[in-house]
All heavy atoms as TSV, in Angstrom:
chain	resi	resn	atom	element	x	y	z
A	1	MET	N	N	-0.698	-12.038	-6.726
A	1	MET	CA	C	0.176	-11.245	-5.834
A	1	MET	C	C	1.215	-12.123	-5.292
A	1	MET	O	O	0.973	-13.261	-4.931
A	1	MET	CB	C	-0.654	-10.606	-4.717
A	1	MET	CG	C	0.138	-9.764	-3.771
A	1	MET	SD	S	-0.740	-8.663	-2.667
A	1	MET	CE	C	-1.456	-9.841	-1.572
A	2	ASP	N	N	2.408	-11.577	-5.217
A	2	ASP	CA	C	3.603	-12.294	-4.650
A	2	ASP	C	C	3.353	-12.584	-3.183
A	2	ASP	O	O	2.928	-11.701	-2.468
A	2	ASP	CB	C	4.821	-11.452	-4.866
A	2	ASP	CG	C	6.072	-12.123	-4.353
A	2	ASP	OD1	O	6.086	-13.324	-4.117
A	2	ASP	OD2	O	7.061	-11.398	-4.193
A	3	LYS	N	N	3.507	-13.815	-2.760
A	3	LYS	CA	C	3.246	-14.187	-1.390
A	3	LYS	C	C	4.354	-13.799	-0.400
A	3	LYS	O	O	4.180	-13.883	0.785
A	3	LYS	CB	C	3.004	-15.691	-1.301
A	3	LYS	CG	C	1.836	-16.130	-2.125
A	3	LYS	CD	C	0.594	-16.345	-1.311
A	3	LYS	CE	C	-0.461	-16.957	-2.187
A	3	LYS	NZ	N	-1.730	-16.547	-1.901
A	4	ALA	N	N	5.529	-13.426	-0.921
A	4	ALA	CA	C	6.640	-13.062	-0.078
A	4	ALA	C	C	6.350	-11.724	0.629
A	4	ALA	O	O	5.752	-10.816	0.046
A	4	ALA	CB	C	7.922	-12.951	-0.861
A	5	LEU	N	N	6.733	-11.652	1.883
A	5	LEU	CA	C	6.570	-10.447	2.651
A	5	LEU	C	C	7.577	-9.378	2.281
A	5	LEU	O	O	8.659	-9.679	1.830
A	5	LEU	CB	C	6.628	-10.712	4.165
A	5	LEU	CG	C	5.597	-11.710	4.693
A	5	LEU	CD1	C	5.947	-12.018	6.160
A	5	LEU	CD2	C	4.208	-11.184	4.583
A	6	LEU	N	N	7.253	-8.113	2.490
A	6	LEU	CA	C	8.173	-7.068	2.342
A	6	LEU	C	C	9.223	-7.179	3.420
A	6	LEU	O	O	8.880	-7.529	4.616
A	6	LEU	CB	C	7.504	-5.691	2.410
A	6	LEU	CG	C	6.720	-5.258	1.217
A	6	LEU	CD1	C	5.878	-3.996	1.542
A	6	LEU	CD2	C	7.605	-4.995	0.025
A	7	PRO	N	N	10.477	-6.799	3.171
A	7	PRO	CA	C	11.483	-6.819	4.234
A	7	PRO	C	C	11.131	-5.849	5.322
A	7	PRO	O	O	10.577	-4.780	5.092
A	7	PRO	CB	C	12.753	-6.384	3.508
A	7	PRO	CG	C	12.525	-6.630	2.076
A	7	PRO	CD	C	11.017	-6.548	1.868
A	8	TYR	N	N	11.424	-6.208	6.574
A	8	TYR	CA	C	11.128	-5.357	7.709
A	8	TYR	C	C	11.651	-3.966	7.574
A	8	TYR	O	O	10.933	-3.005	7.805
A	8	TYR	CB	C	11.642	-6.044	9.040
A	8	TYR	CG	C	11.451	-5.225	10.244
A	8	TYR	CD1	C	10.159	-5.258	10.839
A	8	TYR	CD2	C	12.465	-4.490	10.823
A	8	TYR	CE1	C	9.956	-4.526	11.984
A	8	TYR	CE2	C	12.219	-3.722	11.989
A	8	TYR	CZ	C	10.962	-3.744	12.565
A	8	TYR	OH	O	10.736	-3.041	13.690
A	9	ASP	N	N	12.883	-3.820	7.122
A	9	ASP	CA	C	13.501	-2.500	7.018
A	9	ASP	C	C	12.787	-1.635	5.916
A	9	ASP	O	O	12.747	-0.396	6.065
A	9	ASP	CB	C	14.979	-2.558	6.827
A	9	ASP	CG	C	15.455	-3.506	5.728
A	9	ASP	OD1	O	14.891	-4.608	5.703
A	9	ASP	OD2	O	16.349	-3.185	4.987
A	10	THR	N	N	12.190	-2.256	4.926
A	10	THR	CA	C	11.443	-1.549	3.939
A	10	THR	C	C	10.164	-0.931	4.572
A	10	THR	O	O	9.800	0.204	4.350
A	10	THR	CB	C	11.042	-2.450	2.748
A	10	THR	OG1	O	12.237	-2.926	2.180
A	10	THR	CG2	C	10.219	-1.652	1.702
A	11	ILE	N	N	9.530	-1.713	5.433
A	11	ILE	CA	C	8.377	-1.218	6.150
A	11	ILE	C	C	8.707	-0.121	7.114
A	11	ILE	O	O	8.013	0.893	7.129
A	11	ILE	CB	C	7.677	-2.419	6.862
A	11	ILE	CG1	C	7.186	-3.413	5.865
A	11	ILE	CG2	C	6.430	-1.922	7.702
A	11	ILE	CD1	C	6.711	-4.712	6.475
A	12	VAL	N	N	9.811	-0.254	7.787
A	12	VAL	CA	C	10.254	0.817	8.742
A	12	VAL	C	C	10.536	2.084	7.945
A	12	VAL	O	O	10.107	3.188	8.394
A	12	VAL	CB	C	11.481	0.335	9.514
A	12	VAL	CG1	C	12.075	1.505	10.311
A	12	VAL	CG2	C	11.113	-0.794	10.451
A	13	LYS	N	N	11.215	2.006	6.822
A	13	LYS	CA	C	11.560	3.146	6.023
A	13	LYS	C	C	10.272	3.775	5.439
A	13	LYS	O	O	10.149	5.043	5.378
A	13	LYS	CB	C	12.529	2.794	4.875
A	13	LYS	CG	C	13.923	2.500	5.398
A	13	LYS	CD	C	14.801	2.007	4.270
A	13	LYS	CE	C	16.176	1.620	4.786
A	13	LYS	NZ	N	17.028	1.109	3.705
A	14	ALA	N	N	9.347	2.932	5.022
A	14	ALA	CA	C	8.089	3.460	4.432
A	14	ALA	C	C	7.282	4.226	5.548
A	14	ALA	O	O	6.730	5.271	5.285
A	14	ALA	CB	C	7.239	2.355	3.870
A	15	ALA	N	N	7.292	3.670	6.783
A	15	ALA	CA	C	6.629	4.361	7.904
A	15	ALA	C	C	7.269	5.729	8.208
A	15	ALA	O	O	6.594	6.649	8.633
A	15	ALA	CB	C	6.678	3.473	9.113
A	16	LYS	N	N	8.562	5.873	7.921
A	16	LYS	CA	C	9.255	7.114	8.116
A	16	LYS	C	C	9.073	8.052	6.944
A	16	LYS	O	O	9.496	9.172	6.979
A	16	LYS	CB	C	10.735	6.863	8.360
A	16	LYS	CG	C	11.024	6.205	9.685
A	16	LYS	CD	C	12.507	6.020	9.891
A	16	LYS	CE	C	12.732	5.277	11.224
A	16	LYS	NZ	N	14.194	5.054	11.402
A	17	GLY	N	N	8.523	7.524	5.832
A	17	GLY	CA	C	8.230	8.416	4.706
A	17	GLY	C	C	9.233	8.374	3.586
A	17	GLY	O	O	9.185	9.220	2.694
A	18	GLU	N	N	10.159	7.468	3.606
A	18	GLU	CA	C	11.175	7.409	2.568
A	18	GLU	C	C	10.517	7.030	1.215
A	18	GLU	O	O	9.835	5.968	1.146
A	18	GLU	CB	C	12.248	6.358	2.914
A	18	GLU	CG	C	13.411	6.392	2.024
A	18	GLU	CD	C	14.553	5.483	2.509
A	18	GLU	OE1	O	14.936	5.631	3.675
A	18	GLU	OE2	O	14.970	4.655	1.723
A	19	PRO	N	N	10.696	7.869	0.173
A	19	PRO	CA	C	9.938	7.712	-1.079
A	19	PRO	C	C	10.161	6.332	-1.735
A	19	PRO	O	O	9.211	5.774	-2.198
A	19	PRO	CB	C	10.468	8.845	-1.927
A	19	PRO	CG	C	10.991	9.850	-0.988
A	19	PRO	CD	C	11.476	9.105	0.229
A	20	GLU	N	N	11.402	5.848	-1.742
A	20	GLU	CA	C	11.655	4.540	-2.385
A	20	GLU	C	C	10.918	3.410	-1.661
A	20	GLU	O	O	10.422	2.478	-2.290
A	20	GLU	CB	C	13.122	4.251	-2.466
A	20	GLU	CG	C	13.941	5.239	-3.263
A	20	GLU	CD	C	14.347	6.516	-2.517
A	20	GLU	OE1	O	14.299	6.475	-1.251
A	20	GLU	OE2	O	14.642	7.479	-3.173
A	21	ALA	N	N	10.899	3.486	-0.388
A	21	ALA	CA	C	10.198	2.441	0.429
A	21	ALA	C	C	8.687	2.488	0.221
A	21	ALA	O	O	8.039	1.480	0.106
A	21	ALA	CB	C	10.569	2.547	1.888
A	22	VAL	N	N	8.170	3.727	0.205
A	22	VAL	CA	C	6.745	3.909	-0.009
A	22	VAL	C	C	6.349	3.371	-1.415
A	22	VAL	O	O	5.356	2.675	-1.563
A	22	VAL	CB	C	6.321	5.383	0.110
A	22	VAL	CG1	C	4.883	5.598	-0.339
A	22	VAL	CG2	C	6.507	5.881	1.571
A	23	ALA	N	N	7.186	3.677	-2.381
A	23	ALA	CA	C	6.984	3.098	-3.739
A	23	ALA	C	C	6.973	1.615	-3.750
A	23	ALA	O	O	6.202	0.941	-4.456
A	23	ALA	CB	C	8.012	3.684	-4.752
A	24	ALA	N	N	7.868	1.000	-2.947
A	24	ALA	CA	C	7.957	-0.469	-2.895
A	24	ALA	C	C	6.669	-1.046	-2.272
A	24	ALA	O	O	6.184	-2.071	-2.783
A	24	ALA	CB	C	9.185	-0.880	-2.075
A	25	VAL	N	N	6.127	-0.418	-1.282
A	25	VAL	CA	C	4.890	-0.835	-0.648
A	25	VAL	C	C	3.734	-0.771	-1.682
A	25	VAL	O	O	2.974	-1.739	-1.799
A	25	VAL	CB	C	4.557	0.013	0.619
A	25	VAL	CG1	C	3.189	-0.370	1.147
A	25	VAL	CG2	C	5.582	-0.300	1.730
A	26	LEU	N	N	3.676	0.374	-2.350
A	26	LEU	CA	C	2.615	0.501	-3.371
A	26	LEU	C	C	2.775	-0.488	-4.528
A	26	LEU	O	O	1.735	-1.028	-4.968
A	26	LEU	CB	C	2.622	1.966	-3.938
A	26	LEU	CG	C	2.181	3.029	-2.950
A	26	LEU	CD1	C	2.335	4.383	-3.594
A	26	LEU	CD2	C	0.771	2.846	-2.504
A	27	GLU	N	N	3.971	-0.751	-4.924
A	27	GLU	CA	C	4.243	-1.731	-5.995
A	27	GLU	C	C	3.821	-3.139	-5.505
A	27	GLU	O	O	3.201	-3.885	-6.299
A	27	GLU	CB	C	5.700	-1.719	-6.392
A	27	GLU	CG	C	6.065	-2.680	-7.418
A	27	GLU	CD	C	5.459	-2.433	-8.790
A	27	GLU	OE1	O	5.086	-1.249	-9.080
A	27	GLU	OE2	O	5.254	-3.355	-9.563
A	28	LYS	N	N	4.182	-3.444	-4.243
A	28	LYS	CA	C	3.865	-4.771	-3.732
A	28	LYS	C	C	2.351	-5.044	-3.695
A	28	LYS	O	O	1.876	-6.134	-4.004
A	28	LYS	CB	C	4.388	-4.845	-2.284
A	28	LYS	CG	C	3.989	-6.009	-1.525
A	28	LYS	CD	C	4.676	-7.326	-1.974
A	28	LYS	CE	C	4.287	-8.505	-1.078
A	28	LYS	NZ	N	4.757	-9.703	-1.628
A	29	TYR	N	N	1.555	-4.000	-3.379
A	29	TYR	CA	C	0.102	-4.195	-3.217
A	29	TYR	C	C	-0.710	-3.630	-4.360
A	29	TYR	O	O	-1.954	-3.557	-4.246
A	29	TYR	CB	C	-0.313	-3.601	-1.838
A	29	TYR	CG	C	0.244	-4.353	-0.691
A	29	TYR	CD1	C	1.301	-3.856	0.093
A	29	TYR	CD2	C	-0.187	-5.618	-0.445
A	29	TYR	CE1	C	1.890	-4.539	1.086
A	29	TYR	CE2	C	0.359	-6.347	0.596
A	29	TYR	CZ	C	1.361	-5.786	1.363
A	29	TYR	OH	O	1.936	-6.540	2.390
A	30	LYS	N	N	-0.104	-3.269	-5.472
A	30	LYS	CA	C	-0.866	-2.679	-6.545
A	30	LYS	C	C	-1.957	-3.625	-7.104
A	30	LYS	O	O	-3.027	-3.151	-7.456
A	30	LYS	CB	C	0.057	-2.176	-7.678
A	30	LYS	CG	C	0.662	-3.214	-8.523
A	30	LYS	CD	C	1.543	-2.557	-9.609
A	30	LYS	CE	C	2.171	-3.711	-10.480
A	30	LYS	NZ	N	3.002	-3.086	-11.529
A	31	GLY	N	N	-1.639	-4.905	-7.211
A	31	GLY	CA	C	-2.601	-5.838	-7.670
A	31	GLY	C	C	-3.803	-5.947	-6.729
A	31	GLY	O	O	-4.964	-5.993	-7.233
A	32	PHE	N	N	-3.553	-5.995	-5.448
A	32	PHE	CA	C	-4.597	-6.100	-4.455
A	32	PHE	C	C	-5.472	-4.797	-4.478
A	32	PHE	O	O	-6.686	-4.812	-4.395
A	32	PHE	CB	C	-4.054	-6.364	-3.073
A	32	PHE	CG	C	-5.105	-6.490	-2.025
A	32	PHE	CD1	C	-5.892	-7.582	-1.947
A	32	PHE	CD2	C	-5.301	-5.475	-1.133
A	32	PHE	CE1	C	-6.840	-7.715	-0.985
A	32	PHE	CE2	C	-6.253	-5.601	-0.110
A	32	PHE	CZ	C	-7.062	-6.729	-0.069
A	33	ILE	N	N	-4.755	-3.671	-4.600
A	33	ILE	CA	C	-5.473	-2.365	-4.682
A	33	ILE	C	C	-6.395	-2.324	-5.914
A	33	ILE	O	O	-7.559	-1.955	-5.806
A	33	ILE	CB	C	-4.455	-1.175	-4.700
A	33	ILE	CG1	C	-3.765	-1.082	-3.334
A	33	ILE	CG2	C	-5.153	0.142	-5.007
A	33	ILE	CD1	C	-2.615	-0.172	-3.295
A	34	ARG	N	N	-5.838	-2.768	-7.040
A	34	ARG	CA	C	-6.630	-2.738	-8.242
A	34	ARG	C	C	-7.836	-3.679	-8.100
A	34	ARG	O	O	-8.944	-3.334	-8.492
A	34	ARG	CB	C	-5.770	-3.134	-9.417
A	34	ARG	CG	C	-6.456	-3.088	-10.797
A	34	ARG	CD	C	-5.447	-3.183	-11.887
A	34	ARG	NE	N	-6.071	-3.099	-13.181
A	34	ARG	CZ	C	-6.313	-1.915	-13.783
A	34	ARG	NH1	N	-6.021	-0.824	-13.236
A	34	ARG	NH2	N	-6.871	-1.925	-14.993
A	35	TYR	N	N	-7.612	-4.923	-7.577
A	35	TYR	CA	C	-8.708	-5.882	-7.402
A	35	TYR	C	C	-9.779	-5.307	-6.489
A	35	TYR	O	O	-10.971	-5.469	-6.723
A	35	TYR	CB	C	-8.172	-7.195	-6.837
A	35	TYR	CG	C	-9.187	-8.167	-6.517
A	35	TYR	CD1	C	-9.763	-8.961	-7.517
A	35	TYR	CD2	C	-9.623	-8.351	-5.233
A	35	TYR	CE1	C	-10.750	-9.895	-7.217
A	35	TYR	CE2	C	-10.582	-9.269	-4.967
A	35	TYR	CZ	C	-11.164	-10.062	-5.919
A	35	TYR	OH	O	-12.097	-10.980	-5.617
A	36	SER	N	N	-9.343	-4.636	-5.425
A	36	SER	CA	C	-10.298	-4.071	-4.503
A	36	SER	C	C	-11.055	-2.847	-5.015
A	36	SER	O	O	-11.961	-2.373	-4.363
A	36	SER	CB	C	-9.543	-3.685	-3.174
A	36	SER	OG	O	-8.988	-4.806	-2.621
A	37	SER	N	N	-10.559	-2.333	-6.123
A	37	SER	CA	C	-11.173	-1.122	-6.726
A	37	SER	C	C	-12.261	-1.430	-7.747
A	37	SER	O	O	-12.861	-0.519	-8.298
A	37	SER	CB	C	-10.068	-0.245	-7.406
A	37	SER	OG	O	-9.124	0.113	-6.444
A	38	TYR	N	N	-12.513	-2.741	-7.949
A	38	TYR	CA	C	-13.583	-3.073	-8.907
A	38	TYR	C	C	-14.953	-2.805	-8.330
A	38	TYR	O	O	-15.307	-3.170	-7.228
A	38	TYR	CB	C	-13.509	-4.561	-9.244
A	38	TYR	CG	C	-12.567	-4.883	-10.395
A	38	TYR	CD1	C	-11.224	-5.146	-10.124
A	38	TYR	CD2	C	-13.000	-4.856	-11.722
A	38	TYR	CE1	C	-10.371	-5.407	-11.198
A	38	TYR	CE2	C	-12.165	-5.151	-12.764
A	38	TYR	CZ	C	-10.826	-5.415	-12.478
A	38	TYR	OH	O	-9.979	-5.671	-13.516
A	39	ILE	N	N	-15.742	-2.010	-9.159
A	39	ILE	CA	C	-17.080	-1.720	-8.808
A	39	ILE	C	C	-17.952	-2.025	-10.070
A	39	ILE	O	O	-17.641	-1.420	-11.102
A	39	ILE	CB	C	-17.268	-0.266	-8.295
A	39	ILE	CG1	C	-16.446	-0.050	-7.049
A	39	ILE	CG2	C	-18.742	0.093	-8.107
A	39	ILE	CD1	C	-16.485	1.366	-6.543
A	40	ASN	N	N	-18.950	-2.831	-9.980
A	40	ASN	CA	C	-19.768	-3.148	-11.076
A	40	ASN	C	C	-19.012	-3.643	-12.318
A	40	ASN	O	O	-19.312	-3.263	-13.461
A	40	ASN	CB	C	-20.708	-1.958	-11.430
A	40	ASN	CG	C	-21.628	-1.662	-10.367
A	40	ASN	OD1	O	-22.118	-2.469	-9.608
A	40	ASN	ND2	N	-21.946	-0.345	-10.224
A	41	GLY	N	N	-17.975	-4.428	-12.068
A	41	GLY	CA	C	-17.217	-5.052	-13.146
A	41	GLY	C	C	-16.117	-4.209	-13.772
A	41	GLY	O	O	-15.535	-4.603	-14.798
A	42	ALA	N	N	-15.889	-3.011	-13.244
A	42	ALA	CA	C	-14.877	-2.142	-13.811
A	42	ALA	C	C	-14.057	-1.505	-12.707
A	42	ALA	O	O	-14.530	-1.311	-11.546
A	42	ALA	CB	C	-15.510	-1.057	-14.654
A	43	VAL	N	N	-12.805	-1.139	-13.001
A	43	VAL	CA	C	-11.967	-0.527	-11.990
A	43	VAL	C	C	-12.422	0.948	-11.830
A	43	VAL	O	O	-12.537	1.668	-12.783
A	43	VAL	CB	C	-10.479	-0.547	-12.435
A	43	VAL	CG1	C	-9.637	0.257	-11.504
A	43	VAL	CG2	C	-9.987	-1.923	-12.561
A	44	SER	N	N	-12.685	1.288	-10.615
A	44	SER	CA	C	-13.042	2.652	-10.278
A	44	SER	C	C	-11.752	3.404	-9.899
A	44	SER	O	O	-11.133	3.078	-8.873
A	44	SER	CB	C	-14.040	2.705	-9.123
A	44	SER	OG	O	-14.142	4.011	-8.653
A	45	VAL	N	N	-11.352	4.362	-10.660
A	45	VAL	CA	C	-10.156	5.125	-10.427
A	45	VAL	C	C	-10.302	5.905	-9.125
A	45	VAL	O	O	-9.345	5.999	-8.342
A	45	VAL	CB	C	-9.824	6.069	-11.588
A	45	VAL	CG1	C	-8.608	6.928	-11.252
A	45	VAL	CG2	C	-9.587	5.274	-12.878
A	46	ASP	N	N	-11.500	6.401	-8.885
A	46	ASP	CA	C	-11.734	7.084	-7.588
A	46	ASP	C	C	-11.521	6.167	-6.380
A	46	ASP	O	O	-10.882	6.575	-5.412
A	46	ASP	CB	C	-13.149	7.687	-7.513
A	46	ASP	CG	C	-13.369	8.821	-8.542
A	46	ASP	OD1	O	-12.367	9.510	-8.909
A	46	ASP	OD2	O	-14.519	9.035	-8.928
A	47	MET	N	N	-12.030	4.930	-6.491
A	47	MET	CA	C	-11.816	3.980	-5.354
A	47	MET	C	C	-10.344	3.609	-5.252
A	47	MET	O	O	-9.834	3.542	-4.128
A	47	MET	CB	C	-12.663	2.758	-5.593
A	47	MET	CG	C	-12.532	1.716	-4.508
A	47	MET	SD	S	-12.937	2.330	-2.824
A	47	MET	CE	C	-14.691	2.409	-2.991
A	48	GLN	N	N	-9.708	3.481	-6.381
A	48	GLN	CA	C	-8.253	3.116	-6.350
A	48	GLN	C	C	-7.482	4.270	-5.651
A	48	GLN	O	O	-6.630	3.987	-4.810
A	48	GLN	CB	C	-7.741	2.915	-7.765
A	48	GLN	CG	C	-6.431	2.217	-7.865
A	48	GLN	CD	C	-6.164	1.807	-9.330
A	48	GLN	OE1	O	-6.996	1.914	-10.184
A	48	GLN	NE2	N	-4.960	1.347	-9.578
A	49	ASP	N	N	-7.728	5.484	-6.011
A	49	ASP	CA	C	-7.104	6.605	-5.387
A	49	ASP	C	C	-7.410	6.747	-3.939
A	49	ASP	O	O	-6.530	7.012	-3.131
A	49	ASP	CB	C	-7.527	7.930	-6.077
A	49	ASP	CG	C	-6.950	8.014	-7.525
A	49	ASP	OD1	O	-6.024	7.261	-7.844
A	49	ASP	OD2	O	-7.466	8.858	-8.290
A	50	PHE	N	N	-8.636	6.401	-3.537
A	50	PHE	CA	C	-9.064	6.443	-2.146
A	50	PHE	C	C	-8.252	5.403	-1.316
A	50	PHE	O	O	-7.746	5.701	-0.270
A	50	PHE	CB	C	-10.523	6.219	-1.998
A	50	PHE	CG	C	-10.999	6.084	-0.599
A	50	PHE	CD1	C	-11.214	7.201	0.189
A	50	PHE	CD2	C	-11.274	4.842	-0.028
A	50	PHE	CE1	C	-11.656	7.107	1.515
A	50	PHE	CE2	C	-11.717	4.730	1.297
A	50	PHE	CZ	C	-11.861	5.877	2.086
A	51	ILE	N	N	-8.106	4.164	-1.882
A	51	ILE	CA	C	-7.380	3.122	-1.162
A	51	ILE	C	C	-5.911	3.550	-0.997
A	51	ILE	O	O	-5.363	3.347	0.051
A	51	ILE	CB	C	-7.528	1.732	-1.864
A	51	ILE	CG1	C	-9.031	1.308	-1.820
A	51	ILE	CG2	C	-6.604	0.707	-1.318
A	51	ILE	CD1	C	-9.289	0.157	-2.709
A	52	ILE	N	N	-5.349	4.037	-2.081
A	52	ILE	CA	C	-3.929	4.434	-1.996
A	52	ILE	C	C	-3.763	5.588	-0.959
A	52	ILE	O	O	-2.822	5.563	-0.185
A	52	ILE	CB	C	-3.422	4.853	-3.391
A	52	ILE	CG1	C	-3.326	3.609	-4.303
A	52	ILE	CG2	C	-2.048	5.568	-3.299
A	52	ILE	CD1	C	-3.041	3.909	-5.741
A	53	GLU	N	N	-4.667	6.532	-0.972
A	53	GLU	CA	C	-4.635	7.646	-0.047
A	53	GLU	C	C	-4.689	7.132	1.372
A	53	GLU	O	O	-3.904	7.567	2.281
A	53	GLU	CB	C	-5.771	8.597	-0.299
A	53	GLU	CG	C	-5.788	9.778	0.669
A	53	GLU	CD	C	-6.952	10.675	0.378
A	53	GLU	OE1	O	-7.511	10.662	-0.738
A	53	GLU	OE2	O	-7.331	11.442	1.299
A	54	ARG	N	N	-5.579	6.204	1.692
A	54	ARG	CA	C	-5.728	5.673	3.028
A	54	ARG	C	C	-4.488	4.901	3.407
A	54	ARG	O	O	-4.044	4.943	4.609
A	54	ARG	CB	C	-6.991	4.799	3.136
A	54	ARG	CG	C	-8.243	5.543	2.996
A	54	ARG	CD	C	-8.420	6.562	4.038
A	54	ARG	NE	N	-8.495	6.015	5.372
A	54	ARG	CZ	C	-9.513	6.053	6.207
A	54	ARG	NH1	N	-10.593	6.729	5.825
A	54	ARG	NH2	N	-9.487	5.480	7.384
A	55	LEU	N	N	-3.879	4.158	2.496
A	55	LEU	CA	C	-2.654	3.421	2.789
A	55	LEU	C	C	-1.559	4.375	3.137
A	55	LEU	O	O	-0.826	4.199	4.093
A	55	LEU	CB	C	-2.297	2.548	1.543
A	55	LEU	CG	C	-0.936	1.809	1.658
A	55	LEU	CD1	C	-0.939	0.830	2.844
A	55	LEU	CD2	C	-0.620	1.067	0.344
A	56	LEU	N	N	-1.426	5.441	2.369
A	56	LEU	CA	C	-0.352	6.446	2.638
A	56	LEU	C	C	-0.574	7.206	3.983
A	56	LEU	O	O	0.408	7.475	4.626
A	56	LEU	CB	C	-0.260	7.471	1.430
A	56	LEU	CG	C	0.188	6.903	0.096
A	56	LEU	CD1	C	0.114	7.968	-0.988
A	56	LEU	CD2	C	1.543	6.294	0.211
A	57	GLN	N	N	-1.813	7.379	4.315
A	57	GLN	CA	C	-2.136	8.006	5.596
A	57	GLN	C	C	-1.813	7.067	6.780
A	57	GLN	O	O	-1.404	7.562	7.844
A	57	GLN	CB	C	-3.559	8.426	5.711
A	57	GLN	CG	C	-3.948	9.582	4.790
A	57	GLN	CD	C	-5.453	9.884	4.828
A	57	GLN	OE1	O	-6.249	9.047	5.368
A	57	GLN	NE2	N	-5.823	10.966	4.179
A	58	SER	N	N	-1.936	5.821	6.546
A	58	SER	CA	C	-1.724	4.829	7.646
A	58	SER	C	C	-0.320	4.487	7.855
A	58	SER	O	O	0.049	3.966	8.917
A	58	SER	CB	C	-2.598	3.582	7.437
A	58	SER	OG	O	-2.112	2.879	6.308
A	59	LEU	N	N	0.528	4.582	6.872
A	59	LEU	CA	C	1.966	4.213	6.973
A	59	LEU	C	C	2.651	4.849	8.179
A	59	LEU	O	O	3.293	4.134	8.926
A	59	LEU	CB	C	2.727	4.442	5.665
A	59	LEU	CG	C	2.585	3.414	4.590
A	59	LEU	CD1	C	3.254	3.930	3.313
A	59	LEU	CD2	C	3.154	2.105	5.018
A	60	PRO	N	N	2.566	6.187	8.371
A	60	PRO	CA	C	3.277	6.760	9.511
A	60	PRO	C	C	2.701	6.322	10.857
A	60	PRO	O	O	3.395	6.474	11.896
A	60	PRO	CB	C	3.041	8.245	9.348
A	60	PRO	CG	C	2.595	8.489	7.939
A	60	PRO	CD	C	1.936	7.149	7.490
A	61	ARG	N	N	1.522	5.780	10.889
A	61	ARG	CA	C	0.914	5.328	12.151
A	61	ARG	C	C	1.143	3.843	12.399
A	61	ARG	O	O	0.653	3.316	13.432
A	61	ARG	CB	C	-0.623	5.614	12.145
A	61	ARG	CG	C	-0.919	7.069	12.102
A	61	ARG	CD	C	-2.382	7.345	12.261
A	61	ARG	NE	N	-3.227	6.495	11.474
A	61	ARG	CZ	C	-3.975	6.941	10.442
A	61	ARG	NH1	N	-4.054	8.216	10.248
A	61	ARG	NH2	N	-4.769	6.140	9.771
A	62	PHE	N	N	1.887	3.198	11.573
A	62	PHE	CA	C	2.133	1.723	11.695
A	62	PHE	C	C	2.895	1.512	12.989
A	62	PHE	O	O	3.894	2.128	13.271
A	62	PHE	CB	C	2.918	1.225	10.475
A	62	PHE	CG	C	3.019	-0.306	10.477
A	62	PHE	CD1	C	1.978	-1.035	9.965
A	62	PHE	CD2	C	4.177	-0.932	10.960
A	62	PHE	CE1	C	2.045	-2.447	9.986
A	62	PHE	CE2	C	4.227	-2.284	10.912
A	62	PHE	CZ	C	3.238	-3.014	10.439
A	63	ARG	N	N	2.407	0.579	13.828
A	63	ARG	CA	C	3.052	0.307	15.134
A	63	ARG	C	C	3.899	-0.954	15.033
A	63	ARG	O	O	3.496	-1.941	14.557
A	63	ARG	CB	C	1.950	0.090	16.160
A	63	ARG	CG	C	1.188	1.420	16.378
A	63	ARG	CD	C	0.295	1.336	17.537
A	63	ARG	NE	N	1.044	1.005	18.755
A	63	ARG	CZ	C	0.490	0.809	19.916
A	63	ARG	NH1	N	-0.793	0.903	20.066
A	63	ARG	NH2	N	1.255	0.434	20.946
A	64	PHE	N	N	5.119	-0.787	15.507
A	64	PHE	CA	C	6.063	-1.879	15.507
A	64	PHE	C	C	6.197	-2.542	16.878
A	64	PHE	O	O	6.918	-3.492	17.019
A	64	PHE	CB	C	7.467	-1.340	15.054
A	64	PHE	CG	C	7.444	-0.784	13.644
A	64	PHE	CD1	C	7.351	0.563	13.432
A	64	PHE	CD2	C	7.519	-1.642	12.576
A	64	PHE	CE1	C	7.332	1.039	12.143
A	64	PHE	CE2	C	7.470	-1.164	11.285
A	64	PHE	CZ	C	7.389	0.201	11.064
A	65	ASP	N	N	5.494	-2.042	17.899
A	65	ASP	CA	C	5.616	-2.601	19.228
A	65	ASP	C	C	4.643	-3.687	19.488
A	65	ASP	O	O	4.613	-4.167	20.617
A	65	ASP	CB	C	5.476	-1.474	20.241
A	65	ASP	CG	C	4.194	-0.730	20.203
A	65	ASP	OD1	O	3.464	-0.925	19.240
A	65	ASP	OD2	O	3.908	0.079	21.172
A	66	ARG	N	N	3.835	-4.077	18.573
A	66	ARG	CA	C	2.805	-5.150	18.861
A	66	ARG	C	C	3.208	-6.396	18.114
A	66	ARG	O	O	3.761	-6.460	17.064
A	66	ARG	CB	C	1.459	-4.746	18.428
A	66	ARG	CG	C	0.872	-3.664	19.323
A	66	ARG	CD	C	-0.579	-3.691	19.175
A	66	ARG	NE	N	-1.025	-2.435	18.641
A	66	ARG	CZ	C	-2.279	-2.171	18.427
A	66	ARG	NH1	N	-3.219	-3.081	18.584
A	66	ARG	NH2	N	-2.709	-1.050	18.050
């Protein structure tokens, strides 16, 4: 995974629901999501979908004041 952080404005746009920014976030973390989806030596598509769903649900709740 690329160690560079996403630009701040990309995160702000993703939190607002802008499709290109959300796609950038998913692209940035796709390797981590895939790695985290391994169950018994194979990628679980259900787990991968669950992780993506939770990420998409959490984006609008991302707090910038902390």
